[in-house]
C-alpha positions as CSV (number, residue, x, y, z in Angstrom):
1,M,0.0,-26.2,4.2
2,L,-1.6,-23.3,2.4
3,A,0.3,-20.0,2.4
4,F,-1.4,-16.6,2.7
5,G,-2.0,-15.2,-0.8
6,S,-2.0,-18.7,-2.3
7,A,-3.7,-19.9,-5.4
8,A,-6.9,-20.4,-3.4
9,A,-7.1,-16.6,-2.9
10,A,-6.2,-15.9,-6.5
11,S,-8.9,-18.2,-8.0
12,D,-11.6,-15.5,-7.5
13,G,-10.2,-13.4,-10.3
14,G,-10.7,-10.2,-8.3
15,I,-8.8,-7.0,-8.4
16,F,-6.1,-8.3,-6.1
17,T,-4.9,-10.8,-8.7
18,N,-3.8,-7.9,-10.9
19,P,0.0,-7.7,-10.7
20,L,0.0,-3.9,-10.8
21,I,-2.4,-3.7,-7.8
22,L,-0.2,-6.2,-5.9
23,F,2.9,-4.2,-6.7
24,L,1.3,-0.9,-5.6
25,G,0.1,-2.5,-2.4
26,V,3.6,-3.7,-1.5
27,L,5.1,-0.3,-2.4
28,L,2.4,1.4,-0.2
29,S,3.1,-1.0,2.7
30,I,6.9,-0.3,2.4
31,I,6.3,3.5,2.4
32,I,3.9,3.3,5.5
33,F,6.4,1.1,7.4
34,W,9.3,3.5,6.4
35,K,7.3,6.5,7.7
36,F,6.4,4.7,10.9
37,C,10.1,3.8,11.6
38,G,11.1,7.4,11.0
39,W,8.4,8.6,13.5
40,A,9.5,6.0,16.0
41,K,13.1,7.4,16.0
42,K,11.8,10.5,17.8
43,F,10.9,8.5,20.9
44,E,13.0,7.2,23.8
45,L,12.5,3.9,25.6
46,S,14.3,2.5,28.6
47,G,16.8,-0.4,27.9
48,G,14.8,-2.7,30.2
49,F,11.6,-2.1,28.4
50,K,13.2,-2.7,25.0
51,K,14.7,-6.0,26.4
52,I,11.2,-7.1,27.4
53,I,9.9,-6.4,23.9
54,F,12.8,-8.4,22.3
55,I,12.1,-11.3,24.7
56,L,8.4,-11.2,23.9
57,T,9.2,-11.1,20.2
58,A,11.3,-14.3,20.5
59,I,8.4,-16.0,22.4
60,G,6.0,-14.6,19.9
61,L,7.9,-16.4,17.1
62,I,6.7,-19.7,18.5
63,G,3.2,-18.4,19.2
64,F,2.7,-16.9,15.7
65,N,3.9,-20.1,14.1
66,V,1.3,-22.0,16.0
67,L,-1.4,-19.5,15.0
68,Y,-0.4,-19.8,11.3
69,S,-0.6,-23.6,11.6
70,M,-4.0,-23.4,13.1
71,G,-5.1,-20.9,10.5
72,N,-3.9,-23.1,7.6
73,A,-5.5,-26.2,9.2
74,A,-8.8,-24.3,9.5
75,I,-8.6,-23.3,5.8
76,Q,-7.9,-26.9,4.7
77,A,-10.8,-28.1,6.9
78,G,-13.1,-25.6,5.2
79,N,-13.7,-23.5,8.3
80,G,-13.0,-20.2,6.5
81,W,-10.2,-17.7,6.8
82,G,-11.1,-16.3,10.3
83,T,-8.2,-17.9,12.2
84,A,-5.7,-17.2,9.4
85,T,-6.8,-13.6,9.4
86,I,-6.4,-13.3,13.1
87,A,-2.9,-14.8,12.9
88,L,-1.9,-12.4,10.1
89,L,-3.2,-9.3,11.9
90,A,-1.6,-10.3,15.2
91,A,1.7,-10.8,13.5
92,L,1.5,-7.4,11.7
93,V,0.6,-5.6,14.9
94,W,3.5,-7.2,16.7
95,A,5.8,-6.4,13.8
96,F,5.0,-2.7,14.4
97,V,5.5,-3.0,18.1
98,F,8.9,-4.6,17.5
99,A,9.9,-2.0,14.9
100,F,8.9,0.8,17.3
101,A,11.0,-0.7,20.1
102,L,13.9,-1.3,17.7
103,M,13.9,2.2,16.2
104,A,13.3,4.2,19.4
105,E,16.3,5.6,21.1
106,T,17.5,4.0,24.3
107,K,17.6,6.1,27.4
């Protein structure tokens, strides 16, 4: 299976193969996530709602793995990066939903 950011993506020789750009991208992502979590601490969610988010996260683990598998299969079949991109974006959005629920105070 192909992994996101694999050698196939690096073979272009574009700007994203530069180690400094990659490092700065990771650093920027960490800072954005840190700021988001700090912002989420100001909110309050009910315990029941948080429980639902946690259960959906556990179910999503299976769903996102299936999406990743479908994306990697599409890449290997030569159907492009569309399915893999959808899987990655969906997982990133859910990571922010989960982080919000995790960081928000419980009523």
